[in-house]
Biopython code that builds the backbone (N, CA, C, O; Angstrom):
import numpy as np
from Bio.PDB.StructureBuilder import StructureBuilder

atoms = [
    (1, "UNK", "N", (12.592, -53.014, -13.216)),
    (1, "UNK", "CA", (12.154, -51.829, -12.669)),
    (1, "UNK", "C", (13.212, -51.098, -11.751)),
    (1, "UNK", "O", (12.881, -50.148, -11.042)),
    (2, "UNK", "N", (14.351, -51.532, -11.796)),
    (2, "UNK", "CA", (15.633, -50.899, -11.481)),
    (2, "UNK", "C", (16.012, -50.134, -12.329)),
    (2, "UNK", "O", (17.076, -50.285, -12.929)),
    (3, "UNK", "N", (15.276, -49.266, -12.506)),
    (3, "UNK", "CA", (15.866, -47.739, -13.133)),
    (3, "UNK", "C", (16.738, -46.737, -12.361)),
    (3, "UNK", "O", (16.174, -46.167, -11.427)),
    (4, "UNK", "N", (17.824, -46.478, -12.564)),
    (4, "UNK", "CA", (18.564, -45.599, -11.971)),
    (4, "UNK", "C", (18.362, -44.215, -12.299)),
    (4, "UNK", "O", (18.733, -43.722, -13.364)),
    (5, "UNK", "N", (17.612, -43.416, -11.132)),
    (5, "UNK", "CA", (17.343, -42.103, -11.376)),
    (5, "UNK", "C", (18.434, -41.189, -11.281)),
    (5, "UNK", "O", (18.921, -41.173, -10.151)),
    (6, "UNK", "N", (18.943, -40.467, -12.054)),
    (6, "UNK", "CA", (19.727, -39.255, -11.729)),
    (6, "UNK", "C", (19.244, -38.141, -11.145)),
    (6, "UNK", "O", (18.149, -37.623, -11.365)),
    (7, "UNK", "N", (20.345, -37.667, -10.157)),
    (7, "UNK", "CA", (19.667, -36.749, -9.167)),
    (7, "UNK", "C", (19.258, -35.528, -10.015)),
    (7, "UNK", "O", (20.009, -35.269, -10.956)),
    (8, "UNK", "N", (18.213, -34.763, -9.830)),
    (8, "UNK", "CA", (18.037, -33.607, -10.244)),
    (8, "UNK", "C", (18.700, -32.456, -9.962)),
    (8, "UNK", "O", (18.873, -32.222, -8.765)),
    (9, "UNK", "N", (19.120, -31.670, -10.763)),
    (9, "UNK", "CA", (19.799, -30.366, -10.545)),
    (9, "UNK", "C", (18.964, -29.268, -10.059)),
    (9, "UNK", "O", (17.740, -29.311, -10.179)),
    (10, "UNK", "N", (19.563, -28.304, -9.526)),
    (10, "UNK", "CA", (18.864, -27.229, -8.858)),
    (10, "UNK", "C", (17.957, -26.335, -10.054)),
    (10, "UNK", "O", (16.938, -25.686, -9.819)),
    (11, "UNK", "N", (18.459, -26.457, -11.052)),
    (11, "UNK", "CA", (17.656, -25.909, -11.992)),
    (11, "UNK", "C", (16.518, -26.537, -12.578)),
    (11, "UNK", "O", (15.500, -25.910, -12.870)),
    (12, "UNK", "N", (16.696, -28.012, -12.792)),
    (12, "UNK", "CA", (15.280, -28.585, -12.954)),
    (12, "UNK", "C", (14.324, -28.443, -11.883)),
    (12, "UNK", "O", (13.142, -28.178, -12.103)),
    (13, "UNK", "N", (14.886, -28.642, -10.527)),
    (13, "UNK", "CA", (13.687, -28.456, -9.382)),
    (13, "UNK", "C", (12.949, -27.062, -9.625)),
    (13, "UNK", "O", (11.726, -26.949, -9.709)),
    (14, "UNK", "N", (13.822, -26.069, -9.720)),
    (14, "UNK", "CA", (13.660, -24.682, -9.813)),
    (14, "UNK", "C", (12.739, -24.385, -11.052)),
    (14, "UNK", "O", (11.878, -23.509, -10.961)),
    (15, "UNK", "N", (12.888, -25.005, -12.047)),
    (15, "UNK", "CA", (12.046, -24.930, -13.049)),
    (15, "UNK", "C", (10.768, -25.439, -12.884)),
    (15, "UNK", "O", (9.806, -24.803, -13.313)),
    (16, "UNK", "N", (10.614, -26.629, -12.252)),
    (16, "UNK", "CA", (9.592, -27.543, -12.140)),
    (16, "UNK", "C", (8.460, -26.556, -11.018)),
    (16, "UNK", "O", (7.259, -26.420, -11.249)),
    (17, "UNK", "N", (8.991, -26.116, -10.133)),
    (17, "UNK", "CA", (8.578, -25.195, -9.165)),
    (17, "UNK", "C", (7.768, -23.947, -9.768)),
    (17, "UNK", "O", (6.612, -23.637, -9.480)),
    (18, "UNK", "N", (8.470, -23.419, -10.502)),
    (18, "UNK", "CA", (8.113, -22.092, -11.188)),
    (18, "UNK", "C", (7.066, -22.529, -12.257)),
    (18, "UNK", "O", (6.052, -21.863, -12.464)),
    (19, "UNK", "N", (7.406, -23.863, -13.033)),
    (19, "UNK", "CA", (5.913, -24.222, -13.862)),
    (19, "UNK", "C", (4.983, -24.529, -13.251)),
    (19, "UNK", "O", (3.913, -24.083, -13.665)),
    (20, "UNK", "N", (4.960, -25.379, -12.058)),
    (20, "UNK", "CA", (3.551, -25.841, -11.456)),
    (20, "UNK", "C", (3.125, -24.659, -10.754)),
    (20, "UNK", "O", (1.908, -24.480, -10.719)),
    (21, "UNK", "N", (3.803, -23.884, -10.235)),
    (21, "UNK", "CA", (3.391, -22.543, -9.614)),
    (21, "UNK", "C", (2.472, -21.649, -10.607)),
    (21, "UNK", "O", (1.307, -21.308, -10.401)),
    (22, "UNK", "N", (3.146, -21.403, -11.547)),
    (22, "UNK", "CA", (2.283, -20.658, -12.665)),
    (22, "UNK", "C", (1.154, -21.258, -13.048)),
    (22, "UNK", "O", (0.076, -20.668, -13.119)),
    (23, "UNK", "N", (1.359, -22.672, -13.364)),
    (23, "UNK", "CA", (0.085, -23.458, -13.673)),
    (23, "UNK", "C", (-1.098, -23.120, -12.702)),
    (23, "UNK", "O", (-2.215, -22.756, -13.070)),
    (24, "UNK", "N", (-0.638, -23.315, -11.250)),
    (24, "UNK", "CA", (-1.812, -23.116, -10.152)),
    (24, "UNK", "C", (-2.175, -21.670, -10.152)),
    (24, "UNK", "O", (-3.369, -21.574, -9.870)),
    (25, "UNK", "N", (-1.689, -20.648, -10.330)),
    (25, "UNK", "CA", (-1.819, -19.325, -10.340)),
    (25, "UNK", "C", (-2.778, -19.125, -11.820)),
    (25, "UNK", "O", (-3.782, -18.415, -11.776)),
    (26, "UNK", "N", (-2.454, -19.671, -12.838)),
    (26, "UNK", "CA", (-3.291, -19.475, -13.876)),
    (26, "UNK", "C", (-4.696, -20.350, -13.741)),
    (26, "UNK", "O", (-5.659, -20.056, -14.449)),
    (27, "UNK", "N", (-4.755, -21.426, -12.805)),
    (27, "UNK", "CA", (-6.042, -22.010, -12.482)),
    (27, "UNK", "C", (-6.831, -21.250, -11.576)),
    (27, "UNK", "O", (-8.060, -21.304, -11.536)),
    (28, "UNK", "N", (-6.047, -20.474, -10.780)),
    (28, "UNK", "CA", (-6.888, -19.603, -9.958)),
    (28, "UNK", "C", (-7.547, -18.329, -10.602)),
    (28, "UNK", "O", (-8.641, -17.872, -10.271)),
    (29, "UNK", "N", (-6.652, -17.788, -11.647)),
    (29, "UNK", "CA", (-7.099, -16.563, -12.230)),
    (29, "UNK", "C", (-8.201, -17.212, -13.115)),
    (29, "UNK", "O", (-9.287, -16.641, -13.215)),
    (30, "UNK", "N", (-7.960, -18.394, -13.765)),
    (30, "UNK", "CA", (-9.308, -18.886, -14.697)),
    (30, "UNK", "C", (-10.383, -18.996, -13.969)),
    (30, "UNK", "O", (-11.411, -18.530, -14.460)),
    (31, "UNK", "N", (-10.446, -19.507, -12.877)),
    (31, "UNK", "CA", (-11.529, -19.916, -11.921)),
    (31, "UNK", "C", (-12.224, -18.787, -11.661)),
    (31, "UNK", "O", (-13.451, -18.758, -11.751)),
    (32, "UNK", "N", (-11.370, -17.564, -11.253)),
    (32, "UNK", "CA", (-12.207, -16.426, -10.743)),
    (32, "UNK", "C", (-12.732, -15.653, -11.997)),
    (32, "UNK", "O", (-13.603, -14.799, -11.827)),
    (33, "UNK", "N", (-12.298, -15.884, -13.112)),
    (33, "UNK", "CA", (-12.780, -15.480, -14.291)),
    (33, "UNK", "C", (-14.215, -15.849, -14.469)),
    (33, "UNK", "O", (-15.228, -15.156, -14.372)),
    (34, "UNK", "N", (-14.049, -17.142, -14.761)),
    (34, "UNK", "CA", (-15.304, -17.877, -14.942)),
    (34, "UNK", "C", (-16.256, -17.559, -13.899)),
    (34, "UNK", "O", (-17.372, -17.252, -14.318)),
    (35, "UNK", "N", (-16.080, -17.557, -12.538)),
    (35, "UNK", "CA", (-16.746, -17.308, -11.620)),
    (35, "UNK", "C", (-17.347, -15.855, -11.695)),
    (35, "UNK", "O", (-18.438, -15.649, -11.163)),
    (36, "UNK", "N", (-16.803, -15.032, -12.214)),
    (36, "UNK", "CA", (-17.144, -13.566, -12.387)),
    (36, "UNK", "C", (-17.942, -13.380, -13.700)),
    (36, "UNK", "O", (-18.646, -12.377, -13.816)),
    (37, "UNK", "N", (-17.875, -14.228, -14.624)),
    (37, "UNK", "CA", (-18.738, -14.355, -15.976)),
    (37, "UNK", "C", (-20.025, -14.986, -15.504)),
    (37, "UNK", "O", (-21.076, -14.556, -15.979)),
    (38, "UNK", "N", (-20.052, -16.019, -14.565)),
    (38, "UNK", "CA", (-21.327, -16.611, -14.171)),
    (38, "UNK", "C", (-22.143, -15.628, -13.670)),
    (38, "UNK", "O", (-23.225, -15.402, -14.213)),
    (39, "UNK", "N", (-21.678, -14.854, -12.460)),
    (39, "UNK", "CA", (-22.400, -13.939, -11.729)),
    (39, "UNK", "C", (-23.088, -12.791, -12.420)),
    (39, "UNK", "O", (-24.130, -12.278, -12.012)),
    (40, "UNK", "N", (-22.394, -12.412, -13.549)),
    (40, "UNK", "CA", (-22.913, -10.902, -14.467)),
    (40, "UNK", "C", (-22.183, -9.652, -13.798)),
    (40, "UNK", "O", (-21.196, -9.584, -13.065)),
    (41, "UNK", "N", (-23.020, -8.709, -14.316)),
    (41, "UNK", "CA", (-22.284, -7.607, -14.047)),
    (41, "UNK", "C", (-22.609, -6.943, -12.629)),
    (41, "UNK", "O", (-21.734, -6.243, -12.119)),
    (42, "UNK", "N", (-23.768, -7.119, -12.002)),
    (42, "UNK", "CA", (-24.096, -6.451, -11.008)),
    (42, "UNK", "C", (-23.824, -7.497, -9.722)),
    (42, "UNK", "O", (-23.774, -8.723, -9.824)),
    (43, "UNK", "N", (-23.645, -6.644, -8.366)),
    (43, "UNK", "CA", (-23.562, -7.828, -7.278)),
    (43, "UNK", "C", (-24.609, -8.608, -6.915)),
    (43, "UNK", "O", (-25.795, -8.366, -7.139)),
    (44, "UNK", "N", (-24.206, -9.446, -6.413)),
    (44, "UNK", "CA", (-25.237, -10.754, -6.019)),
    (44, "UNK", "C", (-25.799, -10.561, -4.702)),
    (44, "UNK", "O", (-26.929, -10.864, -4.319)),
    (45, "UNK", "N", (-24.834, -10.000, -4.044)),
    (45, "UNK", "CA", (-25.177, -10.039, -2.340)),
    (45, "UNK", "C", (-25.095, -8.610, -1.764)),
    (45, "UNK", "O", (-24.315, -7.735, -2.141)),
    (46, "UNK", "N", (-25.831, -8.532, -0.992)),
    (46, "UNK", "CA", (-25.705, -7.227, -0.431)),
    (46, "UNK", "C", (-24.199, -6.640, 0.170)),
    (46, "UNK", "O", (-23.835, -5.464, 0.149)),
    (47, "UNK", "N", (-23.484, -7.744, 0.676)),
    (47, "UNK", "CA", (-22.079, -7.394, 1.098)),
    (47, "UNK", "C", (-21.306, -6.898, -0.132)),
    (47, "UNK", "O", (-20.362, -6.189, 0.216)),
    (48, "UNK", "N", (-21.394, -7.025, -1.262)),
    (48, "UNK", "CA", (-20.783, -6.773, -2.453)),
    (48, "UNK", "C", (-20.876, -5.428, -2.628)),
    (48, "UNK", "O", (-21.798, -4.738, -2.193)),
    (49, "UNK", "N", (-19.664, -4.922, -3.445)),
    (49, "UNK", "CA", (-19.703, -3.625, -3.638)),
    (49, "UNK", "C", (-20.682, -3.082, -5.003)),
    (49, "UNK", "O", (-21.146, -3.772, -5.910)),
    (50, "UNK", "N", (-20.784, -1.836, -4.816)),
    (50, "UNK", "CA", (-21.962, -1.431, -5.881)),
    (50, "UNK", "C", (-21.058, -1.022, -7.263)),
    (50, "UNK", "O", (-20.038, -0.353, -7.097)),
    (51, "UNK", "N", (-21.407, -1.387, -8.453)),
    (51, "UNK", "CA", (-20.575, -1.054, -9.637)),
    (51, "UNK", "C", (-20.969, 0.268, -9.923)),
    (51, "UNK", "O", (-20.013, 0.904, -10.368)),
    (52, "UNK", "N", (-22.348, 1.148, -9.812)),
    (52, "UNK", "CA", (-22.354, 2.224, -9.757)),
    (52, "UNK", "C", (-22.616, 3.277, -8.952)),
    (52, "UNK", "O", (-23.353, 4.250, -9.117)),
    (53, "UNK", "N", (-21.665, 2.838, -7.743)),
    (53, "UNK", "CA", (-21.404, 3.915, -6.653)),
    (53, "UNK", "C", (-22.649, 4.423, -5.819)),
    (53, "UNK", "O", (-22.680, 5.452, -5.143)),
    (54, "UNK", "N", (-23.736, 3.448, -6.005)),
    (54, "UNK", "CA", (-24.949, 3.799, -5.152)),
    (54, "UNK", "C", (-26.204, 4.508, -6.046)),
    (54, "UNK", "O", (-27.333, 4.813, -5.664)),
    (55, "UNK", "N", (-25.609, 4.645, -7.310)),
    (55, "UNK", "CA", (-26.661, 5.230, -8.033)),
    (55, "UNK", "C", (-27.151, 4.092, -9.006)),
    (55, "UNK", "O", (-26.524, 3.464, -9.860)),
    (56, "UNK", "N", (-28.558, 4.019, -8.585)),
    (56, "UNK", "CA", (-29.267, 2.971, -9.158)),
    (56, "UNK", "C", (-29.905, 3.388, -10.509)),
    (56, "UNK", "O", (-29.991, 2.521, -11.379)),
    (57, "UNK", "N", (-30.276, 4.407, -10.715)),
    (57, "UNK", "CA", (-30.933, 4.873, -11.785)),
    (57, "UNK", "C", (-29.926, 4.891, -13.156)),
    (57, "UNK", "O", (-28.951, 5.639, -13.078)),
    (58, "UNK", "N", (-30.089, 4.189, -14.282)),
    (58, "UNK", "CA", (-29.237, 4.248, -15.094)),
    (58, "UNK", "C", (-28.073, 2.978, -15.178)),
    (58, "UNK", "O", (-27.316, 2.672, -16.099)),
    (59, "UNK", "N", (-28.222, 2.501, -14.097)),
    (59, "UNK", "CA", (-27.232, 1.273, -13.787)),
    (59, "UNK", "C", (-27.230, 0.267, -14.624)),
    (59, "UNK", "O", (-28.353, -0.121, -14.946)),
    (60, "UNK", "N", (-26.153, -0.393, -15.175)),
    (60, "UNK", "CA", (-26.575, -1.393, -16.253)),
    (60, "UNK", "C", (-26.631, -2.669, -15.293)),
    (60, "UNK", "O", (-27.301, -3.539, -15.848)),
    (61, "UNK", "N", (-26.272, -2.983, -14.342)),
    (61, "UNK", "CA", (-26.414, -4.208, -13.623)),
    (61, "UNK", "C", (-27.854, -4.358, -12.449)),
    (61, "UNK", "O", (-28.078, -5.270, -11.654)),
    (62, "UNK", "N", (-28.527, -3.307, -12.672)),
    (62, "UNK", "CA", (-29.898, -2.991, -11.968)),
    (62, "UNK", "C", (-30.604, -4.575, -11.917)),
    (62, "UNK", "O", (-30.833, -5.210, -10.888)),
    (63, "UNK", "N", (-30.861, -4.990, -13.243)),
    (63, "UNK", "CA", (-31.707, -6.285, -13.177)),
    (63, "UNK", "C", (-31.371, -7.494, -12.398)),
    (63, "UNK", "O", (-32.157, -8.263, -11.845)),
    (64, "UNK", "N", (-29.853, -7.553, -12.446)),
    (64, "UNK", "CA", (-29.539, -8.687, -11.540)),
    (64, "UNK", "C", (-28.785, -8.442, -10.404)),
    (64, "UNK", "O", (-28.070, -9.329, -9.938)),
    (65, "UNK", "N", (-28.881, -7.028, -9.762)),
    (65, "UNK", "CA", (-28.436, -6.710, -8.504)),
    (65, "UNK", "C", (-29.289, -6.901, -7.239)),
    (65, "UNK", "O", (-30.323, -6.255, -7.071)),
    (66, "UNK", "N", (-28.825, -7.815, -6.340)),
    (66, "UNK", "CA", (-29.718, -8.068, -5.099)),
    (66, "UNK", "C", (-29.320, -6.965, -3.868)),
    (66, "UNK", "O", (-29.622, -7.277, -2.716)),
    (67, "UNK", "N", (-28.717, -5.821, -4.097)),
    (67, "UNK", "CA", (-28.437, -4.953, -2.779)),
    (67, "UNK", "C", (-29.883, -4.900, -2.394)),
    (67, "UNK", "O", (-30.824, -5.356, -3.043)),
    (68, "UNK", "N", (-29.923, -4.265, -1.224)),
    (68, "UNK", "CA", (-31.160, -3.774, -0.619)),
    (68, "UNK", "C", (-31.580, -2.304, -1.403)),
    (68, "UNK", "O", (-32.735, -2.013, -1.715)),
    (69, "UNK", "N", (-30.725, -1.696, -1.577)),
    (69, "UNK", "CA", (-30.825, -0.367, -2.119)),
    (69, "UNK", "C", (-31.514, -0.566, -3.541)),
    (69, "UNK", "O", (-32.551, 0.050, -3.785)),
    (70, "UNK", "N", (-31.067, -1.241, -4.283)),
    (70, "UNK", "CA", (-31.553, -1.797, -5.490)),
    (70, "UNK", "C", (-33.025, -2.311, -5.578)),
    (70, "UNK", "O", (-33.841, -2.147, -6.485)),
    (71, "UNK", "N", (-33.148, -2.995, -4.360)),
    (71, "UNK", "CA", (-34.595, -3.655, -4.248)),
    (71, "UNK", "C", (-35.425, -2.399, -3.993)),
    (71, "UNK", "O", (-36.474, -2.377, -4.636)),
    (72, "UNK", "N", (-35.222, -1.473, -3.296)),
    (72, "UNK", "CA", (-35.972, -0.278, -2.648)),
    (72, "UNK", "C", (-35.975, 0.419, -3.967)),
    (72, "UNK", "O", (-37.109, 0.883, -4.080)),
    (73, "UNK", "N", (-35.357, 0.685, -4.888)),
    (73, "UNK", "CA", (-35.232, 1.461, -6.163)),
    (73, "UNK", "C", (-36.217, 0.808, -7.057)),
    (73, "UNK", "O", (-37.077, 1.475, -7.633)),
    (74, "UNK", "N", (-36.120, -0.457, -7.189)),
    (74, "UNK", "CA", (-36.964, -1.299, -8.271)),
    (74, "UNK", "C", (-38.495, -1.283, -7.740)),
    (74, "UNK", "O", (-39.470, -1.294, -8.493)),
    (75, "UNK", "N", (-38.554, -1.254, -6.318)),
    (75, "UNK", "CA", (-40.145, -1.275, -5.888)),
    (75, "UNK", "C", (-40.618, 0.017, -5.970)),
    (75, "UNK", "O", (-41.676, 0.141, -6.588)),
    (76, "UNK", "N", (-39.990, 1.266, -5.395)),
    (76, "UNK", "CA", (-40.232, 2.676, -5.926)),
    (76, "UNK", "C", (-40.543, 2.801, -7.177)),
    (76, "UNK", "O", (-41.685, 3.245, -7.298)),
    (77, "UNK", "N", (-39.804, 2.520, -8.561)),
    (77, "UNK", "CA", (-40.225, 2.431, -9.641)),
    (77, "UNK", "C", (-41.669, 1.760, -9.969)),
    (77, "UNK", "O", (-42.447, 2.467, -10.609)),
    (78, "UNK", "N", (-42.071, 0.542, -9.613)),
    (78, "UNK", "CA", (-43.071, 0.005, -10.005)),
    (78, "UNK", "C", (-44.442, 0.661, -9.304)),
    (78, "UNK", "O", (-45.571, 0.521, -9.773)),
    (79, "UNK", "N", (-44.091, 1.469, -7.982)),
    (79, "UNK", "CA", (-44.937, 1.937, -7.328)),
    (79, "UNK", "C", (-45.693, 3.453, -8.187)),
    (79, "UNK", "O", (-46.824, 3.922, -8.057)),
    (80, "UNK", "N", (-44.562, 3.900, -9.037)),
    (80, "UNK", "CA", (-44.815, 5.272, -9.593)),
    (80, "UNK", "C", (-45.588, 5.119, -10.584)),
    (80, "UNK", "O", (-45.961, 6.096, -11.233)),
]
sb = StructureBuilder()
sb.init_structure("model")
sb.init_model(0)
sb.init_chain("A")
sb.init_seg("    ")
for serial, (resi, resn, name, xyz) in enumerate(atoms, 1):
    if name == "N":
        sb.init_residue(resn, " ", resi, " ")
    sb.init_atom(name, np.array(xyz, "f"), 0.0, 1.0, " ", f" {name:<3s}", serial, name[0])
structure = sb.get_structure()
């Protein structure tokens, strides 16, 4: 096991840094996309932004939206 390792050049080190950096970035982006796909179209928490600019009528994400405004809108539609 006495293998002599040749010193790595700057190009090899820079190539490794860029390769593993790109791999990490790809992992982060992929994880974010999977998380977004799992959540669906609408906001899940009241802190998240509305996809329909506060207009619940006709919103494609109304069924899965848990914002307080969406809850009020759904309740008012059931009463009417």
